[in-house]
N, C-alpha and C positions, 0 to 999 in steps of 0.2 A: 443702602439705607434710603436713598431718595425714592426708589420704587416702592419700598415698604411704606414710607411715610405718605406717598401719594395715594396708595390704596386705602390706608386708614382714613385719610381725610375724605376720600370719595365715599367710603362706607358711612361716615357720619353725615355727609350732606345728602346722599342719595338713598338713604334708608327708606324702605317702603312706607307709604303714607299711613298704612294701618298702624304702624308703631306710634304715630303721633297722637292717636286717640286711645291708646291702651290705658287700662286701669293702673292705679298705683301698685307696684309690685309688693310682694310680701317681704317685710323688712328682714325677718330672721333667715330667710332663704338666701339673701344676697349680701347682708351686712352683719358685722359685729357691732355691739353697743360701745363703740369708741369713735373718736373724731380724727379724721384725716384733713390736714390743711394743705392747700396748694398755694405756694408762694411763686409769683412770677412777675416779670416786668412787662409793662405795656409801653412801647416806644413808637413815636411817630409824630404826625401833625395832622392838619386838616385833610391832607391828600392821601395819607395811608397810615396804618399802624400795624404793628406786629407784636406777638406775645412770645416772651422768652422765659422758659422755665428756670427758676432758681432752685427749687427742690420741693419734695414732699416732707411734711412735718407731722409727726404723731403727737397730737395734743395730750396733755396729762389729765384728761377728763373724759367722762362718758359722753356719748352723743346727746345733745340737748334738744334736738329737733323732734318733730312728730315722727311716730313710727308708722303712721298710716297715710300721711299727706306728703309723699316723697316727690311727686311731680308737680311743679309749680303751675297752678291753673290761671294765674294772673298775668295777663299779657301786658306787662309794663317793663320799663327799663330798656336801655339801648343794648344791653349785653345779656348773655345767658351762659351759665355753666350747665352742661348736659353730660351726664355720665351714662355710658352704655356698657353692657356686658360685652367683653371682647370677643367671645365665641359666637354669640347669636345676634348682636346688635340691639338687643332689647334695652329700652330706655329704663334706667333704674332710679335716677335722681336728676332733678333740675332746679335751678334757682336763677331768677332774673334779677338784674341789678344795674346800677349806674356806676360811673367812676368819675374821679376828678379829671382824668384825662379827657373825657368827653366835653367837659367845660373848657379845658385848655385849648382844644382844637378849634373852638369857636371864638377864641380871643385873637387879637391882632397878631401877637407873636406866633400863635399856634397855626396860622395860615401857612407859614413857611419854615419856622424854626423847629428842629427836631428836639423833642424832650422825652425823658424816660420817667415813668411813674411806677411805684411799687403797688401791686394789687394782691389781695388775699381772698381766697374763697374756702369755705368749709364744706365738708361732706361726711356722711357716715363711712366708717372703715369697711371697705369691700372684703368679702371672703375670697373672691376669685379675681382673675385679671380683668381690668376695666379699661375703657378708653375715656379719658377726661377731655371733653371737647369744649373749647372756648369759642363762643359764637358772638357775632354782632349783626345788627340789622343792615340790610341793603337799602337801596333807594326806595324800594316798595315796602319797607318796614318788615320784611321777612328775615328770620334768622338764618345766617349762613355760617358754617364752621370755618374758622380762620386758623386754628391751631389745635393739635391733638397731642396729648401727653399720655402715653400708655403707663399703667401702673399695675404691677403684679405683687400682691401682698406677700407671696411666698418667696420671692426672690429679690425684691427691692426694699432695702432697709430705709424707713423714713426716719429723719432726724427727730430728736426729742429736745425741746427747749430746756435750758438749764436755769433760766432766770425767771421762772414763773413766780407770781406773787400769790400768796394765800388769800382767797377772797373773804370778805366780811359779809355775813348773811344779814341784809337790811330788811328784807321781807320775803317770807317763804310760805307758799300756799300749796306745795305738793310736788309730785313727780314732774321733772322737767320735760318729759315727753308729752305732757298734757298741759303745759303752761308756757307763757311767753317769758323767757328768761332775758332780763335786761341787766347788763353790767354797767355800773357807773365808774369811770376811770378818773382818779384824782390826778390832775395835771397842774404843775406849777406850784406845788406845795413844798416848802423848805422844811428843814429838820425841826424848826421851831413852830411849825404849823400843824402839828398832829391833832391838837384839840380842835382847831378850826376845820380841819379836814373831816373829822367825825361829825361836827355840826353841819357842815355843808352836805355830807352824804344824806343826812336826815332831811335837809331842806330840799335837795334835788329829788329825793324819793317822793316827797309831798308834791313837788311841782309836776313830776311824771304822772302822778295819779290824781292831780287836782282838777283837771278839765275833762268834760265829757268828750268822747265816750270812754276815756281811760278810767274815769271815776267810777262809773257803773260796772266796769269790768275788772276792778281791783283784784278780785279773787282769782283771776286768770293769770296774774303776774307773779313771778319771782324776781326779786331785785337783789343784786349783789354789788358790793363795793370792792374795788381794787385800788389800794393806796400805795404810792411810792414817794418817799420823802427824799428830795434832792438836796444839793448843797445850798441852793438859793431859791427864792420864791419868785413867782410870776412867770410870764411867757414872753416870747420874743415879739417885739413890735418895731419893725424897721422904720416906721414913720417917726418914732420917738428915739431912734438910735439906741434902742434897748434890746440887748441880746441875752438870752438865757438858755443854759443847757438843761432843759426840762426833761421830764420822763419820756415823752413821746414826740418832742420837737415841734410843738405847736407854734404857730405864727399868725399874726394879723397880716392884713394887706395882701392876701392871696389874690393873684391875678389883678393886682392894682386896686382892689376894693378895700378901703381902710377898715371896714367892719367885718370882712370875711376872714374868720378865724378857723384855720384848718391845719392838718398835718400831712406831710408826705411820707412819714416814717411808719408805714403800715406793718412791716416785718417786726419792728421793735414793739409796736403796739400789741400785736397778736402774741408775741413771745411773753409779754407781761400777763396776758390773759390765758395762758396755756393751762393753768390749773383751775379755771372757772368755767362752768357751763354757761353759754350765752347764745342767744339768737340775735340780739341787737346791742349796740354799743352806744353809750353816752359818754362824751369826754367833758368833764367838769373842770373848766380852766380857772385857776385862782388868780383872777385879775378883775379890776373894777371898770375897765374900759368896755363900753358896749360892743358886743360882737358875738358871732356864732356862725353856724353853717351846717349843712347836712347833705349826705348822698344816699340815695335809695339803696337799702340793704347793704350799706357800707359802714356808716357811723353818723352820729349827730354831735354837734359841738354847742356849748353855751358858756359864756363867761359867767363868773359868779358876781353878780351885781344887781342893782335894784330892779332891773327889768327881766331877770332870769325866769320868773314865774310865767312870763309870756313868751320869751325867746325860746325856752325849751319845748313847750308843746308845738309851737310853730315848726321848729326843726324836726321834731318827731313826726309831724305830718309828712315831711319829706322822707325821712330815713325809714320809717315803718310803713306809712301809707302810700308812698310813692306819689304824693300829691304835688301839684305845681304851685309856684308862687302866683298869686292872683293880682299882685300890684303892678303898677307901671313904672318902669325905670329905663328910659331910653339910653341912659349913659352907661349902663352895664356893658362890660367888655364882651360878654357872651350873649348879647340880646338877639342874635339871629338864630337861636337854638331851635325855634319852632318854625316849621314850613307851613305857609298859608294854604297850600294846595293839598295838605294831608291832615287827617284828624290826629291831634296830639295823643300820645300814649296815656298821659295822665287823666284820671277820671274827672277832675274838677275844672277842666278848661276844654273849650271846643272851638273849632274853626267853622262849624256847621257843615263840614264835608260829610260827616256821618253822625249827625246829632242823635239819631235813634240809639246809637251804642253808648250814649252818655246818660244824661238825666232827663231826656224828653218825657219819660214816663211819669216824672214828678211835677212837670209844669202844668198848671191848671189850663183848661181850655180857654180860648179867646185871649190868652196872654200875648201881648204884642212882642214881636221879635224883630230887632233888639228891644229889650225892656227898659223903659226909663228908670234911672236909679231913684231910690226913695231917700228923702232927706229927713234929718232929725231923729235918726235911730239911736237907741242906747247901746251900751257895750254888749248886752246880752240879747240884742234883737238883730237878727240877720236880715230881716225884711222878707218879703214874699219871694218864692223861687221863680226865677225867670231866666232870661238870657241877657246878661249885662255886659256891654262892650268894655274891654280893657282887662287884660290879664296876661300872664306869661311874659311880663315886662313890656308888652306892646299895647299902645293906646287904641289901636284899630285892628279889626280882623280876628281877634281872639276874644272869647266871651267866657264869663264866669257865672256860677249859679245864683249868687245873691249879691246884694249891695255890699254887705259886710261879712267877713269870715276871718277865722284865725289865720288863714293863708294869705290874707290881704292886709289886715290892720289890727291883729291881735284881739279880735272879737271872738265869740264862741265859734267852734267849728259849725259850719252850715250843715243842713241835712244831707247834702251830697257827700261832703267830706266825712261826715259821721258814718254814713252807710258804707263808704269805702273802707274806713278804718275797722269797722265791725266785721266786714268780710275778711279782712286780713287777720284780725284776731282769731276768728273762727278756725283758720287753717292750723293754728298751733295747738288748739285744745281738743281736737277731735281724736 
């Protein structure tokens, strides 16, 4: 077994470079119109991590993603799912993403304490045996394969979730293969909250599509609602000594940040969504304490409270656009996440190591670098595009495109973030 496993990993790592530039394969040749889920654990700390397969799951729904954009062209995220044909090594599907583990490893406990995180990735159901390769970036930001899970659809039976919840159609614009399918998960709603849950679904649908560029692209979205009524209302908040057995185990105070609202129960979350087509997940938490969070191509969180209309689009900038926070917060436990001698992966911040790969094409000539911030701007005024110091939680050495932006202070998305989001949207509708 060890010799076989080594040869498989070597095949994934050392595949010919020509494969890296191949065109997207024909969907019908390699995949069925169904969804395969990979459930696994990521275990480790700052010094190492390893992936342990829990199992393959056949979702109770058709494939929701594009039939033509199977290979992810966006070089973002610390991790990548890469699926290869087992016989030829041909790349069939890829998806870049981040995880909550990556933030944990940069916290103080994460430097030496081993922790285990649930992670889930989706892919179209293969017709023939494939190699499911889990990759992470090395010190030079190149992807390297760290785990390989072979899957043969003819001999390996994938589990089928039994507790899937029937989705509510909140907005439908057509075929999921040509739309961005977003599911809103109702979290923290008790049995007496059914009416409020329905009202909140409508609110969050309007918040999702209320800001540009989402607003102009409304016809490119399908929005679904998945509701689960628990025995009690609300979500866990350890700082208030308040603990709730909610639908997907949400909690404030993630990594010691009082407003960081997240869940570790990824398997349970995706079981509930098994009957729903989805590209992206919003978790709508029934609590009035300010809070939220998001992980790129993982999920977005927002509490249901007076700031939700601003919290949600900010978090969607992370989860859908892979955008970085542009504000400064030196007290965050994971504030060393960006290396100053490398260009950040996110499109909206730069260390100027390779500024040409970012928004240099949008900066007017003779603009000073760094660019002095502009004062007295209104909420809907980003100010001129430039190179403004302060971003990615750091006051110095990291720069952002505009004085104000949704990713900094709940202003409108700046032109750079807008361009990035539109490029992501386009991948789903082709």
